[in-house]
C-alpha positions, -999 to 999 in steps of 0.1 A, spaced: 80 574 514 95 572 480 126 591 492 132 566 519 126 536 496 150 553 470 176 561 496 176 527 511 171 505 480 196 509 452 172 487 430 143 514 436 167 541 427 178 525 395 141 517 386 132 553 391 161 567 372 160 540 343 123 535 338 103 565 351 127 592 339 131 575 305 94 574 301 91 611 311 120 620 287 96 608 258 72 637 269 80 675 268 84 673 307 121 662 305 143 677 278 177 663 287 176 627 299 213 624 309 214 655 331 181 646 348 193 611 355 225 626 370 206 650 392 183 623 405 211 599 412 230 627 429 199 637 450 193 601 461 230 597 471 231 629 491 198 620 508 213 585 516 244 601 532 224 625 553 199 597 564 228 577 575 242 605 596 208 611 612 203 574 619 236 574 638 228 605 658 194 602 673 198 636 691 204 654 658 174 636 643 151 646 671 163 682 670 158 683 631 123 669 634 114 692 662 127 723 644 108 714 613 76 709 631 80 744 648 89 760 614 60 744 595 36 753 622 47 789 621 45 791 584 11 773 580 -5 792 609 1 825 590 -35 825 574 -50 819 609 -32 849 625 -39 869 594 -76 863 599 -73 875 635 -53 906 624 -80 915 599 -107 914 626 -123 880 613 -136 863 644 -122 828 640 -125 804 669 -93 789 682 -108 754 676 -102 760 639 -66 764 643 -58 727 633 -81 731 602 -62 762 592 -29 743 595 -43 714 574 -56 736 547 -27 758 544 -4 728 541 -26 714 513 -26 747 494 12 748 498 15 712 486 -6 719 456 15 749 448 48 731 453 39 701 431 21 720 404 46 749 396 26 765 369 30 802 358 8 823 380 8 797 408 10 825 435 -23 838 421 -36 803 423 -26 802 460 -42 835 466 -74 823 450 -73 791 472 -68 812 503 -96 835 493 -120 805 487 -109 790 519 -113 822 539 -147 829 524 -158 792 533 -145 797 569 -162 831 573 -195 817 558 -194 786 580 -187 807 611 -215 831 604 -239 803 597 -230 784 630 -231 815 652 -261 832 637 -282 801 641 -276 799 679 
């Protein structure tokens, strides 16, 4: 949403660059204010150009959306199929939950790029799979 607002509104883009980046430059998060401003402005302008191309070509927009949906479904379904490959009996009805949780774990890993983040992802997957296995055992042993 912020990308679309930034791409469509030059005022919003200037606000992000001038105010937010300036405030962040006062912290250790941003070392070089000028280069960061340039990169963000460049990113918004490239995004604006590509968005204009896609708005003019609805077929390309639909193909792009469809390709991304297929790609992300394949990527985020990996834990589900990994469970099946490891012999963990996971019902197909949990496929959507697997997609959602895998996407949340990936989102956290993307926006919190800390050292050892891959280990954090592995830990999240371990907790997630333990929870699924415990839940599955509890439901089917009670019947």
